C-alpha positions in Angstrom: 88.4 36.2 122.4 88.6 39.6 124.1 88.4 42.5 121.8 89.5 46.1 122.6 88.8 49.0 120.3 92.3 50.3 119.6 93.8 53.4 118.0 97.4 54.0 117.1 97.4 57.8 117.6 95.4 60.2 119.7 95.2 64.0 119.8 94.0 64.4 123.4 96.7 65.0 126.0 94.4 64.7 129.0 92.0 61.8 128.5 92.3 58.0 127.9 89.4 55.9 127.0 89.4 52.1 126.5 86.5 50.0 125.2 86.4 46.2 125.7 84.2 43.2 125.0 84.5 39.4 125.0 85.4 38.8 128.6 83.6 35.7 129.9 83.7 32.8 132.3 80.9 30.4 131.7 81.5 28.4 134.9 82.2 31.2 137.5 81.2 34.4 135.9 83.0 37.8 135.9 82.6 39.6 139.2 85.0 42.6 138.9 87.0 44.6 136.4 90.2 46.7 136.8 92.1 48.7 134.2 95.4 50.4 134.0 97.6 52.6 131.7 101.3 52.0 131.3 104.3 52.6 129.1 104.5 48.9 128.3 101.9 46.1 127.8 100.4 44.9 131.2 102.3 47.7 133.1 100.5 50.2 135.3 103.2 52.9 135.8 101.0 55.7 134.4 97.6 54.8 136.0 97.6 52.0 138.6 95.0 49.2 138.3 91.6 50.2 139.7 87.9 49.9 138.8 87.5 53.7 138.7 85.9 55.0 135.5 84.6 51.6 134.3 81.1 51.5 132.8 79.6 48.2 131.8 77.1 47.7 129.0 74.1 45.4 129.1 74.7 42.3 127.1 72.3 39.6 126.1 74.5 36.7 127.1 73.3 33.9 129.4 76.7 33.9 131.3 77.0 34.1 135.0 78.2 37.3 136.6 78.4 40.8 135.2 78.6 42.0 131.6 81.6 41.1 129.4 81.8 44.5 127.7 82.1 48.1 128.5 84.4 51.1 128.5 86.6 53.0 131.0 87.9 56.6 130.9 90.4 58.6 133.0 91.6 62.1 133.0 95.3 62.4 133.3 98.2 64.3 131.7 99.8 62.5 128.7 103.1 63.4 127.1 103.4 64.2 123.4 105.2 61.4 121.5 104.9 58.9 124.4 103.6 55.4 123.6 101.0 54.2 126.1 99.2 50.9 126.6 95.9 50.1 128.3 95.2 46.8 130.1 91.8 45.5 131.2 91.5 42.7 133.8 88.4 40.7 134.5 88.3 38.8 137.8 86.1 35.6 137.9 84.0 34.3 140.8 86.9 32.1 142.0 89.6 34.7 141.5 91.0 33.8 138.1 92.3 36.8 136.2 91.5 37.3 132.5 93.7 40.0 131.0 94.0 41.9 127.7 96.4 44.7 126.7 96.2 47.0 123.8 99.0 47.2 121.2 99.6 50.8 122.3 98.8 54.4 121.2 100.9 57.5 120.8 99.9 61.0 121.7 100.4 63.1 118.6 99.3 66.8 118.6 101.0 67.8 115.4 98.7 69.3 112.8 
């Protein structure tokens, strides 16, 4: 199972961070990650899918390919009260796409 650290609200109006773990492909390995931010699950209308900002962690698994866990961060303007979703995609050695989306977070700057 893919796990993402998820919050329901965030105070910051200029930064999005997503943490993920659990991506794996025992047979073909993970070779690439992409992530996006959207106004609906799996959508990339706020920040298009790219590998920019992704940092992978060392893991102790014996799986093929690159690590199954890490985080990504982007600086971008976010609107107060807007619900946003993050999506992380892992691409395997034969091109299969493993995908996980958050259940969303809202920017809330009220005291």
